[in-house]
N, C-alpha and C positions, 0 to 999 in steps of 0.2 A: 839605678842601676847595680845589680849584682855582679862582681867581678872575682872571680877565685885569684888569689895572690900565692907567689912562692917566695921565701925568702932568700935572698943573697946573703949568705954568711958571711962572706968575706967583705962586703959592704955593709952589712948591718942593716939593709934597707928593704923593704918589699918591692919586689918585681913583678909587676903585673904580666900574666898571662894570657897570651892574644887568643891563644886556642885553647882553651883547659880540655875539650875532650879528646884533643890529639897527644897531649902532653905524656902520656904513659906507652905513646906506641914506639913501636923500634924504629930506629933512624933509616931514612932510604938516602943514601949519599946523594948528593947534585952532582950531575955529570957535567963536563965542561961543553958548553956551547958550542954547536959549530961556526964556522966564520960568517955564514947567511943571518945568524941569528944576532950577534952582537952590534950592538948601538952605542951611539956616543953620549956621555953624560951632559945634562943641560947646561948651558951657561949663557943662553941668549937674554939681553936685559927684557925682552916681551915675555920671557918666562918667568922672569921673578916677578914683573908687573901683574901678571896673571895670579900667580902667586899669592902676591898680597892682597888682590882684590878678593881671592876666595877667603882669606883669613880675616880680612876687613868685616866680610858679610857673614861672618860664622858659617860657612858652606863646607861641605864634606866632598870629595870628589872620588869616584871609584879608579881614577887616575891613580890616585895616591894609595888608596885603601887595596886595591887590587893589584899594586905597585907593576901597572901596566909599562912594557917598555917603551912605548911609544909616547911619554909623557913630553920627554924633551921637544920634539917634532913638534907634537899637538900644542902645546901651551905656548911654544914660541909662536905660533900661528893664532894665539886667542882662542883656541879650543879647547873646552874643558867640559867633560861629562858630570854634571851634577849627580849627587848620590842625596835622595832625600831619607827622611824617616831614620837619621841617625848613623851611627858608624857601626851597631852592632846587630848580627844577623841571630834569627832563632833556629837557622839551619846549622848545618856541619858538613858542608859539601869537602869531600877531600882534597878536591883541585883548588879551592877559593882562599884567598888571602885575607878577605873580611872577616874581621874579629866576630868570634861566636859569644852570645850570653843572652841575658836577659835585659832586651831595650828601656831607653827611657821612654817617657811619655812622649805622645807627639806635640812637636812646637808650633803652634798655631801661626807663628809670624815667620814660619820657613817659607812658605810660597810667595810673599811679598818679597823676602829677600833673594830667593831665587831670582825672581823677574827683575829686580834692580840690577843684580849681576850680569843677567842676559842683556839689559838694554845699556850697561855700560860696558859692556866688551864689545858690542855692536854685532853681535851675531846674526848671520843669515839663518843658520840652523841649531837648534841646540837639542842636546841628547839628554833626558831625564831617565835616571833607573833609581834603585832602592835596595835596601837590604830586603830580605824575606822578614814579614813581620805576621806570624802566625797566632801571635798575641792578640791582635787585632781582629775583632769581627767581619770586617770587611777585607782584612788582609793589607790595608792601606789606600783601597780605591779611592774613596772620597778625598784623601790627602792627595794623590795622583791627578784627580780632576781639580782641585782647587790650585796646584801649581799650574797646570795648562791654563786655567783662568786668568790668573795673575799674570803670566808671560802675554798672553793675547791683550792685555790690557796694557801693560808696559811696553812692550814690544811686538805692535799687531805684524809686522814685515816678517818676524822671524816664524820660521817653519819649527815644528816641534815633533821629536821623535821621543816615543816613551820607550824603556826597555824594562818591561815589569816581572815581577814574580808569577808562579804559576797561579796563586790564588786558589790553591788546595783546599776543598770544602767551605769555599766562600762562596755561596750561590748568590748570584747577581750582579758580584763584583765586577767581572769585566765590562758590563753592560755599563757601569757608571763611569768607567773610563773611556769607553767607546763613545758614550754620549757628550763628553769634552771635548769630543773631534781631534784628536792628536792627527797628525799628518802622517806619521808611521808608528805603526803599534809592533814592536820587536819582543820576541820572548825568544830565549836561548834553549834549544833541546840539550846543547852541551856534549852529549856524547849519544854512543849505540844504545840500546836498549840493555843489552846482556851487561853492560858496566855499570847501568843505575844502582845497584845493590851497594857497589863499593866506591863509586864515583860521586852519584847523588842520592844518596841514600834516603833522603827525607823528600824526594820528588817522586813522580808516576809518569814515566814516558807517554801514554796516552792521554792524559791529563793535559800534559803541555801541547801535544799535537790537537786536542780538542779545543783549547783555548784559542790556538790560531785560527782553527777552522771557523770557531763562532764569531771571531772578529769580522773575518770576511763575509758571514752571513749577515753581521749586524749592520755593516756599513762597508759594501764593496769598494768603497771610493779609498779607503785607509789602504794605503801600503801594508804589507804585512813581511815581516822579517824574521830569519831565524840563523841561530850562528853554533857551528860545532868546532869544538878542538879535536886536533888529530895528535897521534903520539901516546894515546893512554893505552894502548894493547888492542885497538880495534882491528878487526879485517877489512881489506878494501868493500868485499861484497856486503857488509855491515853498512858502511857509509852510503854504498848503493841504494840499500833498502831505506834509509832516513830520508834520503833525496826523494825517492819514489814517494814516501810516507807524506813529506814537505808538500810536493806536487798535487796531491789529493788533496791536501788541505787549501790549496791554491795559494801557498806563501809566495811573494814576490821575489824575494832577494836574500839569496843564501851566503853567508860568510863562513869560510874556513881558516882557522888559524892553528899554529902549532902550541900545544900545551907545554907551558914552562914552570916548573917546580918552584914554589914560592920558599918553601922551607925545608930541612930534612925530615919533618913530622907529616908532610904532604904525599901524595901520590909520587910514585917514582914516574920519571920520563921512560915509556918503552921504547921509543923510537924517535929520532929528528927525523921529519921528513922533509926530503931535499925541495928545494924551489921548483924541479921538473916534475915531482910526484905533484905539487899544489896546482901546477899548469894543467896536468892530466885530468884530476878531479874538476878544475874549473869548465876543461872543454865538456867533460859529461854532463856535469849540472847545466851547462847552457843549453845543452841537446836534449835535457830533459824538461827545459820549458822555463825555468827562472828569468824573469825579467833582466835581474841584476845578478852577478855573482863576483864575489871578492875573496879570492882564495891565494893568500901567500903566509910565509911562515910567521909574518909579524900583522898578520890581520887581527882584527879585535873588535867588536861589535859595533864600537863608534869610530874607529877609525874613518879619516876622510869622510865621515857623514854628511858633511855639506855638499860636497862634490858627488857623493853617492846619490844624494836626494835629487840633484838636477839630473842625474843620469836616470835615476828611476822615473820621474817626469817624462823625459825623451824618449825612453823605451815605450810607457804607455801609450804614448801621443802616436809614435811609428807603429804601434800595434794596433790602435783604433782606427789609423788612416788604412792601415792592410786589410783589416776587417770590413771597411766600409766599401773598400774600392770593388 
């Protein structure tokens, strides 16, 4: 892996730069979070057990890499979102805290280590995500499929949710992941189309929409899911339009959460949306026909994913029962 370094002349030792592409950007001061955003520091014994298991299996979690505010709560319940294919992303999104650079080669032993951790944690539901791997011919689709198969073998009762990259210009990749039959296929749109050039410059809004639409066309039984961050400068009508676009793609589950700025080099928070604002978005989304909506300031893609999966199943059963009545 190639990593740019800066030299800390006070200490005389090299200091790794996590986001070399952002190093020369002007600082965006980090605003004080409102009371409804603050969370307690993790101190549960089970949190430390989960941490130890991740390290013992040599695994990376998006909980840590993306600086998720819910890590204390989730890890204390033995919930962790595994991040496969390394900890270095080939994209440079201005909202994301995952390190950017040239990734290492894929680790062929990783699928079995992930499966072992899932079995040891006794997970009812697991979320598997990854960095973007634009360096790979298939964007890592075959690796996702290998992880799904390994979990099925080690923990057959565990339901599996994948949160994938967009597989931009990787023809046939989504078909490979769908063929492995995850229970939920998640891909986040992240923000409104107008903000893609500055917030998600390596991605294309309509590619992400097509990916979600293709999943549903390939296997209608797989639940599809997508998420948005708010507070980046989007307007309410733009969020409404994204909701409509997702419904046209027959996406089942929508998550909305507050964007939180990881460092002074990342995009600034334009607004802290109130809990009442999230309640309003949730009411509108439900009226538009999503099977399930999670919209709170601290909502993240995999937050309460096990309970949400059970709710998705119940909502689909209710929908099918209504259609047959």
